Backbone and ligand atoms as CSV (ligand in chain L), in Angstrom:
chain,resi,resn,atom,element,x,y,z
A,1,MET,N,N,130.632,188.243,141.267
A,1,MET,CA,C,131.038,188.331,139.845
A,1,MET,C,C,129.941,189.004,139.012
A,2,ASP,N,N,130.349,190.067,138.284
A,2,ASP,CA,C,129.383,190.852,137.518
A,2,ASP,C,C,128.646,190.041,136.459
A,3,THR,N,N,129.373,189.100,135.828
A,3,THR,CA,C,128.767,188.316,134.747
A,3,THR,C,C,127.566,187.519,135.264
A,4,ILE,N,N,127.734,186.907,136.411
A,4,ILE,CA,C,126.647,186.086,136.973
A,4,ILE,C,C,125.466,186.966,137.340
A,5,LEU,N,N,125.745,188.105,137.986
A,5,LEU,CA,C,124.661,189.006,138.386
A,5,LEU,C,C,123.899,189.497,137.167
A,6,SER,N,N,124.636,189.868,136.096
A,6,SER,CA,C,123.931,190.417,134.939
A,6,SER,C,C,123.203,189.307,134.176
A,7,LEU,N,N,123.746,188.092,134.225
A,7,LEU,CA,C,123.057,186.967,133.583
A,7,LEU,C,C,121.732,186.687,134.306
A,8,HIS,N,N,121.785,186.717,135.652
A,8,HIS,CA,C,120.587,186.483,136.465
A,8,HIS,C,C,119.548,187.573,136.182
A,9,SER,N,N,120.036,188.804,136.062
A,9,SER,CA,C,119.163,189.937,135.787
A,9,SER,C,C,118.523,189.823,134.399
A,10,ARG,N,N,119.310,189.428,133.383
A,10,ARG,CA,C,118.783,189.330,132.013
A,10,ARG,C,C,117.886,188.117,131.812
A,11,LEU,N,N,118.286,187.013,132.419
A,11,LEU,CA,C,117.479,185.796,132.252
A,11,LEU,C,C,116.081,185.974,132.856
A,12,ALA,N,N,115.977,186.903,133.814
A,12,ALA,CA,C,114.669,187.160,134.429
A,12,ALA,C,C,113.636,187.574,133.367
A,13,TYR,N,N,114.069,188.365,132.348
A,13,TYR,CA,C,113.140,188.764,131.269
A,13,TYR,C,C,112.637,187.529,130.537
A,14,VAL,N,N,113.584,186.636,130.216
A,14,VAL,CA,C,113.243,185.436,129.447
A,14,VAL,C,C,112.287,184.558,130.262
A,15,VAL,N,N,112.642,184.333,131.542
A,15,VAL,CA,C,111.827,183.461,132.395
A,15,VAL,C,C,110.403,184.007,132.514
A,16,LEU,N,N,110.292,185.298,132.848
A,16,LEU,CA,C,108.955,185.863,133.064
A,16,LEU,C,C,108.143,185.876,131.773
A,17,THR,N,N,108.815,186.111,130.624
A,17,THR,CA,C,108.094,186.119,129.346
A,17,THR,C,C,107.576,184.715,129.022
A,18,ILE,N,N,108.445,183.712,129.161
A,18,ILE,CA,C,108.015,182.346,128.827
A,18,ILE,C,C,106.911,181.885,129.775
A,19,LEU,N,N,107.038,182.219,131.065
A,19,LEU,CA,C,105.987,181.816,132.008
A,19,LEU,C,C,104.662,182.488,131.643
A,20,ALA,N,N,104.743,183.775,131.255
A,20,ALA,CA,C,103.511,184.489,130.869
A,20,ALA,C,C,102.882,183.807,129.655
A,21,LEU,N,N,103.713,183.419,128.676
A,21,LEU,CA,C,103.182,182.751,127.482
A,21,LEU,C,C,102.557,181.399,127.836
A,22,ALA,N,N,103.227,180.654,128.749
A,22,ALA,CA,C,102.697,179.340,129.154
A,22,ALA,C,C,101.361,179.502,129.872
A,23,ILE,N,N,101.254,180.572,130.682
A,23,ILE,CA,C,100.002,180.815,131.422
A,23,ILE,C,C,98.873,181.179,130.452
A,24,ILE,N,N,99.169,182.116,129.534
A,24,ILE,CA,C,98.139,182.531,128.558
A,24,ILE,C,C,97.710,181.314,127.742
A,25,ASN,N,N,98.711,180.544,127.298
A,25,ASN,CA,C,98.415,179.342,126.510
A,25,ASN,C,C,97.555,178.353,127.308
A,26,GLY,N,N,97.846,178.233,128.614
A,26,GLY,CA,C,97.093,177.313,129.465
A,26,GLY,C,C,95.627,177.726,129.574
A,27,PHE,N,N,95.405,179.007,129.880
A,27,PHE,CA,C,94.016,179.475,130.004
A,27,PHE,C,C,93.303,179.437,128.652
A,28,TRP,N,N,94.048,179.750,127.608
A,28,TRP,CA,C,93.489,179.766,126.254
A,28,TRP,C,C,93.021,178.369,125.859
A,29,GLY,N,N,93.849,177.383,126.169
A,29,GLY,CA,C,93.498,175.999,125.854
A,29,GLY,C,C,92.275,175.549,126.636
A,30,LEU,N,N,92.220,176.012,127.895
A,30,LEU,CA,C,91.105,175.653,128.765
A,30,LEU,C,C,89.799,176.254,128.237
A,31,ILE,N,N,89.862,177.542,127.905
A,31,ILE,CA,C,88.665,178.232,127.410
A,31,ILE,C,C,88.232,177.649,126.062
A,32,GLY,N,N,89.220,177.384,125.205
A,32,GLY,CA,C,88.909,176.878,123.867
A,32,GLY,C,C,88.578,175.391,123.845
A,33,ASN,N,N,88.737,174.737,124.996
A,33,ASN,CA,C,88.441,173.300,125.096
A,33,ASN,C,C,89.216,172.474,124.057
A,34,ARG,N,N,90.473,172.827,123.849
A,34,ARG,CA,C,91.305,172.144,122.852
A,34,ARG,C,C,91.913,170.873,123.433
A,35,ALA,N,N,92.489,170.072,122.541
A,35,ALA,CA,C,93.274,168.914,122.998
A,35,ALA,C,C,94.675,169.429,123.338
A,36,PHE,N,N,95.261,168.910,124.416
A,36,PHE,CA,C,96.603,169.327,124.850
A,36,PHE,C,C,97.623,168.669,123.911
A,37,GLY,N,N,98.278,169.470,123.087
A,37,GLY,CA,C,99.171,168.906,122.060
A,37,GLY,C,C,100.646,169.161,122.316
A,38,ALA,N,N,101.454,168.860,121.301
A,38,ALA,CA,C,102.921,168.968,121.416
A,38,ALA,C,C,103.367,170.411,121.688
A,39,ARG,N,N,102.686,171.373,121.067
A,39,ARG,CA,C,103.063,172.774,121.251
A,39,ARG,C,C,102.805,173.219,122.709
A,40,ASP,N,N,101.704,172.729,123.265
A,40,ASP,CA,C,101.358,173.064,124.662
A,40,ASP,C,C,102.385,172.460,125.623
A,41,LEU,N,N,102.793,171.233,125.293
A,41,LEU,CA,C,103.791,170.554,126.120
A,41,LEU,C,C,105.104,171.331,126.067
A,42,ARG,N,N,105.473,171.765,124.852
A,42,ARG,CA,C,106.763,172.440,124.658
A,42,ARG,C,C,106.812,173.756,125.432
A,43,ILE,N,N,105.772,174.551,125.340
A,43,ILE,CA,C,105.813,175.864,126.005
A,43,ILE,C,C,105.806,175.703,127.536
A,44,SER,N,N,105.070,174.703,128.029
A,44,SER,CA,C,105.051,174.472,129.478
A,44,SER,C,C,106.413,173.962,129.944
A,45,LEU,N,N,107.028,173.107,129.123
A,45,LEU,CA,C,108.342,172.553,129.469
A,45,LEU,C,C,109.408,173.651,129.458
A,46,PHE,N,N,109.325,174.556,128.479
A,46,PHE,CA,C,110.279,175.679,128.440
A,46,PHE,C,C,110.160,176.520,129.709
A,47,GLY,N,N,108.917,176.754,130.144
A,47,GLY,CA,C,108.695,177.519,131.381
A,47,GLY,C,C,109.365,176.840,132.559
A,48,LEU,N,N,109.231,175.510,132.611
A,48,LEU,CA,C,109.825,174.738,133.709
A,48,LEU,C,C,111.354,174.817,133.640
A,49,ILE,N,N,111.901,174.551,132.452
A,49,ILE,CA,C,113.365,174.498,132.305
A,49,ILE,C,C,113.993,175.857,132.618
A,50,PHE,N,N,113.432,176.919,132.027
A,50,PHE,CA,C,114.040,178.233,132.250
A,50,PHE,C,C,113.919,178.686,133.706
A,51,SER,N,N,112.810,178.327,134.363
A,51,SER,CA,C,112.726,178.740,135.771
A,51,SER,C,C,113.711,177.937,136.627
A,52,HIS,N,N,113.995,176.698,136.226
A,52,HIS,CA,C,114.992,175.917,136.969
A,52,HIS,C,C,116.402,176.446,136.739
A,53,ILE,N,N,116.682,176.856,135.501
A,53,ILE,CA,C,118.010,177.437,135.220
A,53,ILE,C,C,118.181,178.704,136.070
A,54,GLN,N,N,117.101,179.515,136.109
A,54,GLN,CA,C,117.167,180.761,136.880
A,54,GLN,C,C,117.337,180.475,138.376
A,55,LEU,N,N,116.730,179.404,138.839
A,55,LEU,CA,C,116.868,179.016,140.250
A,55,LEU,C,C,118.336,178.683,140.562
A,56,LEU,N,N,118.955,177.873,139.689
A,56,LEU,CA,C,120.357,177.497,139.915
A,56,LEU,C,C,121.260,178.731,139.853
A,57,LEU,N,N,120.990,179.564,138.850
A,57,LEU,CA,C,121.776,180.794,138.709
A,57,LEU,C,C,121.562,181.704,139.925
A,58,GLY,N,N,120.333,181.728,140.429
A,58,GLY,CA,C,120.010,182.530,141.610
A,58,GLY,C,C,120.815,182.073,142.819
A,59,LEU,N,N,120.966,180.745,142.952
A,59,LEU,CA,C,121.728,180.209,144.092
A,59,LEU,C,C,123.184,180.669,144.019
A,60,VAL,N,N,123.742,180.665,142.800
A,60,VAL,CA,C,125.125,181.135,142.641
A,60,VAL,C,C,125.177,182.644,142.902
A,61,THR,N,N,124.203,183.360,142.319
A,61,THR,CA,C,124.136,184.820,142.501
A,61,THR,C,C,124.167,185.192,143.982
A,62,TYR,N,N,123.431,184.394,144.758
A,62,TYR,CA,C,123.311,184.670,146.194
A,62,TYR,C,C,124.687,184.810,146.853
A,63,PHE,N,N,125.571,183.845,146.555
A,63,PHE,CA,C,126.867,183.831,147.240
A,63,PHE,C,C,127.882,184.804,146.652
A,64,VAL,N,N,127.704,185.187,145.375
A,64,VAL,CA,C,128.667,186.146,144.797
A,64,VAL,C,C,128.170,187.593,144.922
A,65,SER,N,N,126.919,187.769,145.318
A,65,SER,CA,C,126.361,189.121,145.425
A,65,SER,C,C,127.062,189.933,146.527
A,66,PRO,N,N,127.276,191.228,146.276
A,66,PRO,CA,C,127.878,192.064,147.321
A,66,PRO,C,C,127.014,192.135,148.588
A,67,TYR,N,N,125.721,191.844,148.445
A,67,TYR,CA,C,124.840,191.887,149.627
A,67,TYR,C,C,125.183,190.786,150.632
A,68,PHE,N,N,125.742,189.671,150.105
A,68,PHE,CA,C,125.938,188.483,150.933
A,68,PHE,C,C,126.765,188.749,152.189
A,69,SER,N,N,127.776,189.644,152.053
A,69,SER,CA,C,128.680,189.895,153.191
A,69,SER,C,C,127.950,190.555,154.373
A,70,ALA,N,N,126.725,191.059,154.121
A,70,ALA,CA,C,125.958,191.684,155.212
A,70,ALA,C,C,125.634,190.679,156.320
A,71,TRP,N,N,125.641,189.379,155.981
A,71,TRP,CA,C,125.388,188.354,157.005
A,71,TRP,C,C,126.423,188.408,158.120
A,72,GLU,N,N,127.630,188.922,157.792
A,72,GLU,CA,C,128.695,189.014,158.808
A,72,GLU,C,C,128.274,189.886,159.992
A,73,ASN,N,N,127.333,190.819,159.710
A,73,ASN,CA,C,126.878,191.708,160.783
A,73,ASN,C,C,125.720,191.120,161.586
A,74,GLY,N,N,125.358,189.909,161.254
A,74,GLY,CA,C,124.327,189.208,162.026
A,74,GLY,C,C,122.941,189.276,161.409
A,75,MET,N,N,122.121,188.356,161.848
A,75,MET,CA,C,120.742,188.195,161.377
A,75,MET,C,C,119.914,189.466,161.612
A,76,GLY,N,N,120.121,190.079,162.796
A,76,GLY,CA,C,119.347,191.265,163.161
A,76,GLY,C,C,119.541,192.391,162.155
A,77,THR,N,N,120.789,192.608,161.759
A,77,THR,CA,C,121.103,193.682,160.804
A,77,THR,C,C,120.390,193.438,159.477
A,78,VAL,N,N,120.435,192.195,159.009
A,78,VAL,CA,C,119.808,191.868,157.725
A,78,VAL,C,C,118.290,192.052,157.806
A,79,MET,N,N,117.687,191.549,158.882
A,79,MET,CA,C,116.231,191.575,158.978
A,79,MET,C,C,115.679,192.992,159.198
A,80,LYS,N,N,116.497,193.855,159.797
A,80,LYS,CA,C,116.010,195.216,160.083
A,80,LYS,C,C,116.081,196.130,158.861
A,81,ASP,N,N,116.923,195.747,157.879
A,81,ASP,CA,C,117.105,196.578,156.693
A,81,ASP,C,C,116.247,196.010,155.548
A,82,ALA,N,N,115.291,196.811,155.062
A,82,ALA,CA,C,114.333,196.302,154.070
A,82,ALA,C,C,115.018,195.800,152.796
A,83,THR,N,N,116.069,196.487,152.354
A,83,THR,CA,C,116.746,196.080,151.112
A,83,THR,C,C,117.487,194.759,151.311
A,84,LEU,N,N,118.230,194.678,152.420
A,84,LEU,CA,C,118.966,193.439,152.690
A,84,LEU,C,C,118.009,192.268,152.878
A,85,ARG,N,N,116.905,192.543,153.594
A,85,ARG,CA,C,115.919,191.483,153.841
A,85,ARG,C,C,115.332,190.977,152.517
A,86,LEU,N,N,115.057,191.923,151.609
A,86,LEU,CA,C,114.502,191.539,150.309
A,86,LEU,C,C,115.473,190.640,149.544
A,87,TYR,N,N,116.730,191.100,149.380
A,87,TYR,CA,C,117.697,190.352,148.569
A,87,TYR,C,C,118.164,189.057,149.227
A,88,LEU,N,N,118.338,189.084,150.544
A,88,LEU,CA,C,118.964,187.929,151.210
A,88,LEU,C,C,117.968,186.936,151.797
A,89,VAL,N,N,116.720,187.380,152.004
A,89,VAL,CA,C,115.749,186.465,152.617
A,89,VAL,C,C,114.482,186.299,151.754
A,90,GLU,N,N,113.784,187.411,151.511
A,90,GLU,CA,C,112.462,187.292,150.874
A,90,GLU,C,C,112.534,186.834,149.415
A,91,HIS,N,N,113.424,187.472,148.635
A,91,HIS,CA,C,113.535,187.119,147.211
A,91,HIS,C,C,113.914,185.632,147.042
A,92,PRO,N,N,114.978,185.160,147.710
A,92,PRO,CA,C,115.324,183.745,147.540
A,92,PRO,C,C,114.251,182.774,148.028
A,93,THR,N,N,113.723,182.975,149.252
A,93,THR,CA,C,112.769,181.980,149.777
A,93,THR,C,C,111.470,181.970,148.963
A,94,THR,N,N,110.958,183.164,148.640
A,94,THR,CA,C,109.707,183.220,147.877
A,94,THR,C,C,109.899,182.609,146.490
A,95,ASN,N,N,111.056,182.884,145.883
A,95,ASN,CA,C,111.274,182.377,144.525
A,95,ASN,C,C,111.489,180.868,144.510
A,96,ILE,N,N,112.112,180.343,145.559
A,96,ILE,CA,C,112.260,178.879,145.630
A,96,ILE,C,C,110.864,178.249,145.753
A,97,LEU,N,N,110.026,178.830,146.605
A,97,LEU,CA,C,108.656,178.336,146.767
A,97,LEU,C,C,107.892,178.434,145.436
A,98,ALA,N,N,108.078,179.556,144.742
A,98,ALA,CA,C,107.391,179.759,143.455
A,98,ALA,C,C,107.786,178.667,142.465
A,99,ILE,N,N,109.067,178.325,142.449
A,99,ILE,CA,C,109.533,177.332,141.476
A,99,ILE,C,C,109.083,175.923,141.894
A,100,ILE,N,N,108.937,175.704,143.193
A,100,ILE,CA,C,108.369,174.419,143.638
A,100,ILE,C,C,106.930,174.300,143.102
A,101,LEU,N,N,106.161,175.396,143.195
A,101,LEU,CA,C,104.773,175.361,142.708
A,101,LEU,C,C,104.715,175.130,141.193
A,102,ILE,N,N,105.621,175.789,140.470
A,102,ILE,CA,C,105.659,175.614,139.012
A,102,ILE,C,C,105.996,174.139,138.685
A,103,THR,N,N,106.935,173.587,139.444
A,103,THR,CA,C,107.318,172.183,139.221
A,103,THR,C,C,106.153,171.245,139.547
A,104,MET,N,N,105.399,171.588,140.614
A,104,MET,CA,C,104.225,170.773,140.959
A,104,MET,C,C,103.195,170.829,139.834
A,105,GLY,N,N,102.992,172.018,139.272
A,105,GLY,CA,C,102.050,172.172,138.155
A,105,GLY,C,C,102.452,171.283,136.992
A,106,TRP,N,N,103.752,171.282,136.689
A,106,TRP,CA,C,104.260,170.453,135.593
A,106,TRP,C,C,104.015,168.964,135.883
A,107,SER,N,N,104.359,168.510,137.103
A,107,SER,CA,C,104.201,167.084,137.437
A,107,SER,C,C,102.725,166.695,137.425
A,108,LEU,N,N,101.888,167.561,138.006
A,108,LEU,CA,C,100.461,167.225,138.075
A,108,LEU,C,C,99.825,167.204,136.680
A,109,HIS,N,N,100.305,168.051,135.785
A,109,HIS,CA,C,99.741,168.046,134.422
A,109,HIS,C,C,100.086,166.722,133.730
A,110,LYS,N,N,101.276,166.179,134.072
A,110,LYS,CA,C,101.677,164.907,133.452
A,110,LYS,C,C,100.815,163.749,133.952
A,111,LYS,N,N,100.380,163.865,135.215
A,111,LYS,CA,C,99.560,162.779,135.786
A,111,LYS,C,C,98.124,162.820,135.250
A,112,ALA,N,N,97.692,163.997,134.798
A,112,ALA,CA,C,96.296,164.120,134.338
A,112,ALA,C,C,96.118,163.418,133.000
A,113,SER,N,N,94.938,162.790,132.841
A,113,SER,CA,C,94.742,162.078,131.583
A,113,SER,C,C,93.959,162.900,130.558
A,114,ASP,N,N,93.124,163.842,131.030
A,114,ASP,CA,C,92.402,164.622,130.015
A,114,ASP,C,C,92.961,166.034,129.854
A,115,SER,N,N,92.744,166.569,128.663
A,115,SER,CA,C,93.351,167.850,128.283
A,115,SER,C,C,92.935,169.010,129.182
A,116,ARG,N,N,91.664,169.026,129.560
A,116,ARG,CA,C,91.187,170.145,130.397
A,116,ARG,C,C,91.974,170.214,131.704
A,117,LYS,N,N,92.170,169.049,132.323
A,117,LYS,CA,C,92.919,169.000,133.588
A,117,LYS,C,C,94.358,169.434,133.376
A,118,LYS,N,N,94.933,169.010,132.260
A,118,LYS,CA,C,96.324,169.377,131.969
A,118,LYS,C,C,96.445,170.897,131.858
A,119,PHE,N,N,95.584,171.513,131.047
A,119,PHE,CA,C,95.622,172.972,130.882
A,119,PHE,C,C,95.384,173.670,132.222
A,120,PHE,N,N,94.413,173.148,132.975
A,120,PHE,CA,C,94.049,173.770,134.245
A,120,PHE,C,C,95.238,173.772,135.216
A,121,ARG,N,N,95.889,172.635,135.331
A,121,ARG,CA,C,96.990,172.528,136.296
A,121,ARG,C,C,98.170,173.406,135.913
A,122,ILE,N,N,98.492,173.434,134.629
A,122,ILE,CA,C,99.581,174.318,134.187
A,122,ILE,C,C,99.177,175.770,134.463
A,123,ALA,N,N,97.981,176.147,134.025
A,123,ALA,CA,C,97.550,177.546,134.136
A,123,ALA,C,C,97.543,178.005,135.601
A,124,VAL,N,N,96.942,177.215,136.479
A,124,VAL,CA,C,96.785,177.649,137.867
A,124,VAL,C,C,98.123,177.661,138.627
A,125,PHE,N,N,98.868,176.580,138.547
A,125,PHE,CA,C,100.135,176.518,139.299
A,125,PHE,C,C,101.167,177.506,138.756
A,126,TYR,N,N,101.239,177.633,137.435
A,126,TYR,CA,C,102.201,178.582,136.863
A,126,TYR,C,C,101.786,180.017,137.235
A,127,THR,N,N,100.489,180.279,137.298
A,127,THR,CA,C,100.033,181.634,137.659
A,127,THR,C,C,100.420,181.950,139.102
A,128,ILE,N,N,100.140,181.036,140.026
A,128,ILE,CA,C,100.463,181.307,141.435
A,128,ILE,C,C,101.981,181.491,141.582
A,129,GLY,N,N,102.739,180.605,140.944
A,129,GLY,CA,C,104.203,180.704,141.007
A,129,GLY,C,C,104.697,182.041,140.470
A,130,THR,N,N,104.163,182.438,139.323
A,130,THR,CA,C,104.622,183.689,138.709
A,130,THR,C,C,104.224,184.903,139.552
A,131,LEU,N,N,103.035,184.865,140.154
A,131,LEU,CA,C,102.633,185.983,141.019
A,131,LEU,C,C,103.590,186.089,142.212
A,132,LEU,N,N,103.999,184.927,142.746
A,132,LEU,CA,C,104.968,184.946,143.855
A,132,LEU,C,C,106.292,185.555,143.381
A,133,LEU,N,N,106.752,185.149,142.197
A,133,LEU,CA,C,108.010,185.705,141.662
A,133,LEU,C,C,107.887,187.226,141.546
A,134,LEU,N,N,106.766,187.673,140.957
A,134,LEU,CA,C,106.579,189.112,140.739
A,134,LEU,C,C,106.514,189.887,142.049
A,135,SER,N,N,106.017,189.206,143.109
A,135,SER,CA,C,105.852,189.898,144.393
A,135,SER,C,C,107.193,190.225,145.051
A,136,ARG,N,N,108.252,189.512,144.664
A,136,ARG,CA,C,109.542,189.743,145.320
A,136,ARG,C,C,110.674,190.094,144.358
A,137,ILE,N,N,110.328,190.662,143.203
A,137,ILE,CA,C,111.354,191.190,142.288
A,137,ILE,C,C,111.820,192.520,142.901
A,138,PRO,N,N,113.123,192.788,142.900
A,138,PRO,CA,C,113.559,194.114,143.395
A,138,PRO,C,C,113.231,195.205,142.364
A,139,TRP,N,N,111.959,195.627,142.342
A,139,TRP,CA,C,111.475,196.557,141.309
A,139,TRP,C,C,112.205,197.893,141.306
A,140,GLN,N,N,112.755,198.307,142.459
A,140,GLN,CA,C,113.435,199.613,142.483
A,140,GLN,C,C,114.738,199.582,141.677
A,141,ASN,N,N,115.262,198.362,141.388
A,141,ASN,CA,C,116.515,198.233,140.615
A,141,ASN,C,C,116.342,197.552,139.266
A,142,TRP,N,N,115.158,197.083,139.000
A,142,TRP,CA,C,114.957,196.282,137.788
A,142,TRP,C,C,113.589,196.580,137.222
A,143,PRO,N,N,113.385,196.731,135.923
A,143,PRO,CA,C,114.340,196.445,134.854
A,143,PRO,C,C,115.379,197.572,134.712
L,1,HEM,C1,C,112.719,182.542,138.715
L,1,HEM,C2,C,113.301,182.956,139.817
L,1,HEM,C3,C,114.011,184.277,139.946
L,1,HEM,C4,C,113.827,185.445,139.246
L,1,HEM,C5,C,112.814,185.748,138.127
L,1,HEM,C6,C,114.790,186.384,139.759
L,1,HEM,C7,C,114.928,187.692,139.338
L,1,HEM,C8,C,115.834,188.608,139.842
L,1,HEM,C9,C,115.938,189.980,139.436
L,1,HEM,C10,C,115.078,190.625,138.346
L,1,HEM,C11,C,116.928,190.553,140.167
L,1,HEM,C12,C,117.400,192.015,140.083
L,1,HEM,C13,C,118.595,192.084,139.196
L,1,HEM,C14,C,119.104,193.494,139.064
L,1,HEM,O1,O,119.138,194.250,140.060
L,1,HEM,O2,O,119.482,193.858,137.944
L,1,HEM,C15,C,117.451,189.550,141.060
L,1,HEM,C16,C,118.481,189.746,141.958
L,1,HEM,C17,C,118.952,188.807,142.834
L,1,HEM,N1,N,118.526,187.496,142.930
L,1,HEM,FE1,FE,117.065,186.639,141.840
L,1,HEM,N2,N,115.537,185.784,140.757
L,1,HEM,C18,C,115.081,184.488,140.888
L,1,HEM,C19,C,115.530,183.537,141.786
L,1,HEM,C20,C,116.537,183.742,142.721
L,1,HEM,C21,C,116.961,182.776,143.721
L,1,HEM,C22,C,116.341,181.394,143.871
L,1,HEM,C23,C,117.960,183.358,144.433
L,1,HEM,C24,C,118.786,182.833,145.583
L,1,HEM,C25,C,118.734,181.644,146.081
L,1,HEM,C26,C,118.168,184.691,143.907
L,1,HEM,C27,C,119.096,185.588,144.372
L,1,HEM,C28,C,119.231,186.885,143.945
L,1,HEM,C29,C,120.164,187.842,144.533
L,1,HEM,C30,C,121.136,187.583,145.691
L,1,HEM,C31,C,120.000,189.044,143.829
L,1,HEM,C32,C,120.761,190.352,144.076
L,1,HEM,C33,C,122.000,190.382,143.229
L,1,HEM,C34,C,122.764,191.684,143.435
L,1,HEM,O3,O,122.320,192.708,142.888
L,1,HEM,O4,O,123.791,191.654,144.107
L,1,HEM,N3,N,117.282,184.895,142.872
L,1,HEM,N4,N,116.772,188.370,140.844
């Protein structure tokens, strides 16, 4: 379905922008030695929520994508073709892992009692997660 594919494609801008803002805010708070406040919580939470929405949308995208039918030709066909491998294997698995890391960053920041640790955990985990996302974006077709 075109609507789902284009929604997944457009939401990617929102997700990556919010994650970038949460990361900058995290490092900024760390460098500035600030107290972790409501605004910091909100931006980190938005990063978490939007990446989870994108994950769910990605799962739906997977099954409605025209690439999906390539599985009918077997695992070998998919793995030998770089484009199919990217869309059907690398992009989904890497992005699921990336979102697990982002979720871990969020949970670990909640467990931390001091502000420096909170900023550090958000900044580091969100950065690793976002780098993983960026590593498997189909850049030849997007933006
Ligand atoms: C935050 C996580 C994710 C981001 C930022 C993201 C981003 C993108 C982008 C930018 C595209 C290219 C869209 C286009 O060509 O216009 C794409 C395509 C695609 N994504 Fe994701 N994605 C994410 C997670 C996922 C997950 C978890 C899955 C599957 C489980 C998935 C499945 C797909 C598929 C199958 C396509 C190809 C759709 C098609 O053109 O037929 N994505 N994604």
